[in-house]
LOTI-316652 format. One record per atom (N, C-alpha, C): residue in one letter; x, y, z negated; residue number from 0; atom name. Coordinates in Angstrom, 1 decimal, padded with zeros to 4 digits. Layout:
<atoms>
A | X | Y | Z | NUM | CA $
...
</atoms>
This chain:
<atoms>
M | 033.3 | 192.3 | -066.5 | 0 | N $
M | 033.9 | 192.2 | -065.2 | 0 | CA $
M | 034.8 | 193.4 | -065.0 | 0 | C $
T | 036.0 | 193.2 | -064.4 | 1 | N $
T | 036.9 | 194.3 | -064.1 | 1 | CA $
T | 037.1 | 194.3 | -062.6 | 1 | C $
A | 037.0 | 195.5 | -062.0 | 2 | N $
A | 037.1 | 195.7 | -060.6 | 2 | CA $
A | 038.2 | 196.8 | -060.3 | 2 | C $
G | 038.8 | 196.7 | -059.2 | 3 | N $
G | 039.8 | 197.7 | -058.8 | 3 | CA $
G | 039.9 | 197.9 | -057.3 | 3 | C $
W | 040.4 | 199.0 | -056.9 | 4 | N $
W | 040.6 | 199.3 | -055.5 | 4 | CA $
W | 042.1 | 199.7 | -055.4 | 4 | C $
D | 042.7 | 199.1 | -054.4 | 5 | N $
D | 044.2 | 199.4 | -054.2 | 5 | CA $
D | 044.4 | 200.7 | -053.5 | 5 | C $
K | 043.4 | 201.5 | -053.2 | 6 | N $
K | 043.5 | 202.8 | -052.5 | 6 | CA $
K | 044.1 | 202.7 | -051.2 | 6 | C $
G | 044.0 | 201.5 | -050.5 | 7 | N $
G | 044.4 | 201.4 | -049.1 | 7 | CA $
G | 043.2 | 201.5 | -048.2 | 7 | C $
Y | 043.5 | 201.9 | -047.0 | 8 | N $
Y | 042.4 | 202.0 | -046.0 | 8 | CA $
Y | 043.0 | 201.6 | -044.6 | 8 | C $
V | 042.3 | 200.8 | -043.9 | 9 | N $
V | 042.8 | 200.4 | -042.6 | 9 | CA $
V | 041.8 | 200.5 | -041.5 | 9 | C $
G | 040.8 | 201.4 | -041.6 | 10 | N $
G | 039.8 | 201.5 | -040.6 | 10 | CA $
G | 038.6 | 200.6 | -041.0 | 10 | C $
F | 037.7 | 200.4 | -040.1 | 11 | N $
F | 036.5 | 199.7 | -040.3 | 11 | CA $
F | 036.8 | 198.2 | -040.7 | 11 | C $
M | 036.2 | 197.8 | -041.8 | 12 | N $
M | 036.4 | 196.4 | -042.3 | 12 | CA $
M | 035.0 | 195.8 | -042.5 | 12 | C $
D | 034.8 | 194.7 | -042.0 | 13 | N $
D | 033.5 | 194.0 | -042.2 | 13 | CA $
D | 033.7 | 192.7 | -043.0 | 13 | C $
C | 034.7 | 192.7 | -043.8 | 14 | N $
C | 034.9 | 191.6 | -044.7 | 14 | CA $
C | 035.4 | 192.1 | -046.1 | 14 | C $
V | 035.4 | 191.2 | -047.0 | 15 | N $
V | 035.9 | 191.5 | -048.4 | 15 | CA $
V | 036.9 | 190.4 | -048.8 | 15 | C $
R | 037.9 | 190.8 | -049.5 | 16 | N $
R | 038.8 | 189.9 | -050.1 | 16 | CA $
R | 038.6 | 190.0 | -051.6 | 16 | C $
I | 038.3 | 188.9 | -052.2 | 17 | N $
I | 038.1 | 188.8 | -053.7 | 17 | CA $
I | 039.3 | 188.0 | -054.3 | 17 | C $
A | 040.1 | 188.7 | -055.0 | 18 | N $
A | 041.3 | 188.1 | -055.6 | 18 | CA $
A | 040.9 | 187.3 | -056.8 | 18 | C $
S | 040.1 | 187.8 | -057.7 | 19 | N $
S | 039.6 | 187.1 | -058.8 | 19 | CA $
S | 038.3 | 187.7 | -059.3 | 19 | C $
F | 037.4 | 186.9 | -059.7 | 20 | N $
F | 036.1 | 187.3 | -060.2 | 20 | CA $
F | 035.6 | 186.2 | -061.1 | 20 | C $
S | 035.3 | 186.6 | -062.3 | 21 | N $
S | 034.9 | 185.6 | -063.3 | 21 | CA $
S | 033.4 | 185.3 | -063.3 | 21 | C $
G | 032.6 | 186.1 | -062.6 | 22 | N $
G | 031.2 | 185.8 | -062.5 | 22 | CA $
G | 030.8 | 184.8 | -061.4 | 22 | C $
K | 029.6 | 184.7 | -061.1 | 23 | N $
K | 029.1 | 183.9 | -060.0 | 23 | CA $
K | 029.2 | 184.7 | -058.7 | 23 | C $
L | 029.6 | 184.1 | -057.6 | 24 | N $
L | 029.7 | 184.9 | -056.3 | 24 | CA $
L | 028.3 | 185.0 | -055.7 | 24 | C $
K | 027.6 | 186.0 | -056.2 | 25 | N $
K | 026.2 | 186.3 | -055.7 | 25 | CA $
K | 026.3 | 187.8 | -055.2 | 25 | C $
L | 025.5 | 188.0 | -054.1 | 26 | N $
L | 025.5 | 189.3 | -053.5 | 26 | CA $
L | 025.1 | 190.4 | -054.5 | 26 | C $
K | 024.2 | 190.1 | -055.4 | 27 | N $
K | 023.8 | 191.2 | -056.4 | 27 | CA $
K | 024.9 | 191.6 | -057.3 | 27 | C $
N | 025.9 | 190.8 | -057.4 | 28 | N $
N | 027.0 | 191.1 | -058.3 | 28 | CA $
N | 028.0 | 192.1 | -057.7 | 28 | C $
F | 027.8 | 192.6 | -056.5 | 29 | N $
F | 028.8 | 193.4 | -055.8 | 29 | CA $
F | 028.1 | 194.6 | -055.2 | 29 | C $
K | 028.8 | 195.7 | -055.1 | 30 | N $
K | 028.4 | 196.9 | -054.4 | 30 | CA $
K | 029.3 | 197.3 | -053.3 | 30 | C $
A | 028.8 | 197.8 | -052.2 | 31 | N $
A | 029.7 | 198.3 | -051.1 | 31 | CA $
A | 029.5 | 199.8 | -051.0 | 31 | C $
Y | 030.6 | 200.5 | -050.7 | 32 | N $
Y | 030.5 | 202.0 | -050.6 | 32 | CA $
Y | 031.0 | 202.4 | -049.2 | 32 | C $
V | 030.4 | 203.4 | -048.6 | 33 | N $
V | 030.8 | 203.9 | -047.4 | 33 | CA $
V | 031.8 | 205.0 | -047.6 | 33 | C $
L | 032.9 | 204.9 | -046.9 | 34 | N $
L | 034.0 | 205.9 | -047.1 | 34 | CA $
L | 034.4 | 206.5 | -045.7 | 34 | C $
H | 034.2 | 207.8 | -045.6 | 35 | N $
H | 034.6 | 208.5 | -044.4 | 35 | CA $
H | 034.8 | 209.9 | -044.7 | 35 | C $
S | 035.5 | 210.6 | -043.8 | 36 | N $
S | 035.7 | 212.1 | -044.0 | 36 | CA $
S | 034.4 | 212.8 | -043.8 | 36 | C $
K | 034.3 | 214.0 | -044.3 | 37 | N $
K | 033.1 | 214.8 | -044.0 | 37 | CA $
K | 033.1 | 215.2 | -042.6 | 37 | C $
I | 032.1 | 214.8 | -041.8 | 38 | N $
I | 032.0 | 215.1 | -040.4 | 38 | CA $
I | 030.7 | 215.9 | -040.2 | 38 | C $
E | 030.9 | 217.1 | -039.6 | 39 | N $
E | 029.7 | 217.9 | -039.4 | 39 | CA $
E | 029.1 | 217.4 | -038.1 | 39 | C $
R | 027.8 | 217.1 | -038.2 | 40 | N $
R | 027.0 | 216.6 | -037.1 | 40 | CA $
R | 026.6 | 217.8 | -036.3 | 40 | C $
T | 027.0 | 217.9 | -035.0 | 41 | N $
T | 026.7 | 219.0 | -034.2 | 41 | CA $
T | 025.6 | 218.8 | -033.2 | 41 | C $
D | 025.1 | 217.6 | -033.0 | 42 | N $
D | 024.1 | 217.3 | -032.1 | 42 | CA $
D | 023.3 | 216.0 | -032.5 | 42 | C $
E | 022.2 | 215.8 | -032.0 | 43 | N $
E | 021.4 | 214.6 | -032.3 | 43 | CA $
E | 020.8 | 214.1 | -031.0 | 43 | C $
F | 020.5 | 212.8 | -031.0 | 44 | N $
F | 020.0 | 212.1 | -029.9 | 44 | CA $
F | 018.8 | 211.3 | -030.3 | 44 | C $
G | 017.7 | 211.3 | -029.5 | 45 | N $
G | 016.6 | 210.5 | -029.8 | 45 | CA $
G | 015.8 | 210.3 | -028.5 | 45 | C $
C | 015.2 | 209.1 | -028.4 | 46 | N $
C | 014.3 | 208.8 | -027.3 | 46 | CA $
C | 013.2 | 207.9 | -027.7 | 46 | C $
A | 012.4 | 207.5 | -026.8 | 47 | N $
A | 011.2 | 206.6 | -027.1 | 47 | CA $
A | 011.6 | 205.2 | -027.3 | 47 | C $
N | 012.8 | 204.8 | -026.9 | 48 | N $
N | 013.3 | 203.4 | -027.1 | 48 | CA $
N | 014.0 | 203.2 | -028.4 | 48 | C $
P | 013.5 | 202.5 | -029.3 | 49 | N $
P | 014.2 | 202.3 | -030.6 | 49 | CA $
P | 015.5 | 201.6 | -030.5 | 49 | C $
D | 015.7 | 200.7 | -029.5 | 50 | N $
D | 017.0 | 200.1 | -029.3 | 50 | CA $
D | 018.1 | 201.0 | -028.9 | 50 | C $
I | 017.7 | 202.0 | -028.0 | 51 | N $
I | 018.7 | 203.0 | -027.6 | 51 | CA $
I | 019.0 | 203.9 | -028.8 | 51 | C $
N | 018.0 | 204.3 | -029.6 | 52 | N $
N | 018.2 | 205.1 | -030.8 | 52 | CA $
N | 019.2 | 204.4 | -031.7 | 52 | C $
R | 019.0 | 203.1 | -031.9 | 53 | N $
R | 019.9 | 202.3 | -032.8 | 53 | CA $
R | 021.3 | 202.3 | -032.3 | 53 | C $
L | 021.4 | 202.2 | -030.9 | 54 | N $
L | 022.8 | 202.2 | -030.3 | 54 | CA $
L | 023.5 | 203.5 | -030.7 | 54 | C $
G | 022.8 | 204.6 | -030.6 | 55 | N $
G | 023.4 | 205.9 | -030.9 | 55 | CA $
G | 023.8 | 205.9 | -032.4 | 55 | C $
E | 022.9 | 205.4 | -033.3 | 56 | N $
E | 023.3 | 205.4 | -034.7 | 56 | CA $
E | 024.5 | 204.5 | -035.0 | 56 | C $
N | 024.6 | 203.4 | -034.3 | 57 | N $
N | 025.7 | 202.5 | -034.4 | 57 | CA $
N | 027.0 | 203.1 | -033.9 | 57 | C $
A | 026.9 | 203.9 | -032.9 | 58 | N $
A | 028.1 | 204.7 | -032.4 | 58 | CA $
A | 028.5 | 205.7 | -033.4 | 58 | C $
L | 027.6 | 206.3 | -034.1 | 59 | N $
L | 027.9 | 207.3 | -035.1 | 59 | CA $
L | 028.6 | 206.6 | -036.3 | 59 | C $
W | 028.1 | 205.4 | -036.7 | 60 | N $
W | 028.8 | 204.7 | -037.8 | 60 | CA $
W | 030.2 | 204.2 | -037.4 | 60 | C $
S | 030.3 | 203.9 | -036.2 | 61 | N $
S | 031.7 | 203.5 | -035.7 | 61 | CA $
S | 032.6 | 204.6 | -035.8 | 61 | C $
L | 032.2 | 205.8 | -035.4 | 62 | N $
L | 033.1 | 207.0 | -035.5 | 62 | CA $
L | 033.4 | 207.3 | -037.0 | 62 | C $
K | 032.4 | 207.3 | -037.8 | 63 | N $
K | 032.6 | 207.5 | -039.3 | 63 | CA $
K | 033.6 | 206.5 | -039.9 | 63 | C $
S | 033.5 | 205.3 | -039.5 | 64 | N $
S | 034.3 | 204.3 | -040.1 | 64 | CA $
S | 035.8 | 204.4 | -039.7 | 64 | C $
N | 036.0 | 205.1 | -038.6 | 65 | N $
N | 037.4 | 205.3 | -038.2 | 65 | CA $
N | 037.9 | 206.7 | -038.4 | 65 | C $
F | 037.2 | 207.5 | -039.2 | 66 | N $
F | 037.6 | 208.8 | -039.5 | 66 | CA $
F | 037.7 | 209.0 | -041.0 | 66 | C $
V | 038.9 | 208.7 | -041.6 | 67 | N $
V | 039.2 | 209.0 | -043.0 | 67 | CA $
V | 040.5 | 209.8 | -043.0 | 67 | C $
D | 040.3 | 211.1 | -043.2 | 68 | N $
D | 041.4 | 212.1 | -043.1 | 68 | CA $
D | 041.9 | 212.3 | -041.7 | 68 | C $
I | 042.3 | 211.2 | -041.1 | 69 | N $
I | 042.8 | 211.2 | -039.7 | 69 | CA $
I | 042.1 | 210.2 | -038.9 | 69 | C $
P | 041.8 | 210.4 | -037.6 | 70 | N $
P | 041.2 | 209.4 | -036.7 | 70 | CA $
P | 042.1 | 208.2 | -036.5 | 70 | C $
T | 041.5 | 207.0 | -036.6 | 71 | N $
T | 042.3 | 205.8 | -036.3 | 71 | CA $
T | 041.6 | 205.2 | -035.1 | 71 | C $
D | 042.4 | 204.5 | -034.2 | 72 | N $
D | 041.8 | 204.0 | -033.0 | 72 | CA $
D | 041.6 | 202.5 | -033.1 | 72 | C $
C | 041.9 | 201.9 | -034.2 | 73 | N $
C | 041.7 | 200.5 | -034.4 | 73 | CA $
C | 041.7 | 200.1 | -035.8 | 73 | C $
P | 041.0 | 199.0 | -036.2 | 74 | N $
P | 040.8 | 198.7 | -037.6 | 74 | CA $
P | 042.0 | 197.9 | -038.2 | 74 | C $
C | 043.1 | 197.8 | -037.4 | 75 | N $
C | 044.2 | 197.0 | -037.9 | 75 | CA $
C | 045.4 | 197.9 | -038.2 | 75 | C $
</atoms>
């Protein structure tokens, strides 16, 4: 199997485009990588409610997904 990356980035993407793949389209045949700039975490939040804690983590992932060298305000 040959894979490649066109070195483009457009912000957060929750989809994949497969141009060609000779194997079977199974999840185990693919890997995903997180790409973001190094961001120093300066504060942490936590409370007794796991849903609120998850909301905070989701916000952090949203920030990371839009910070690759320069901040972007939209995934398009």
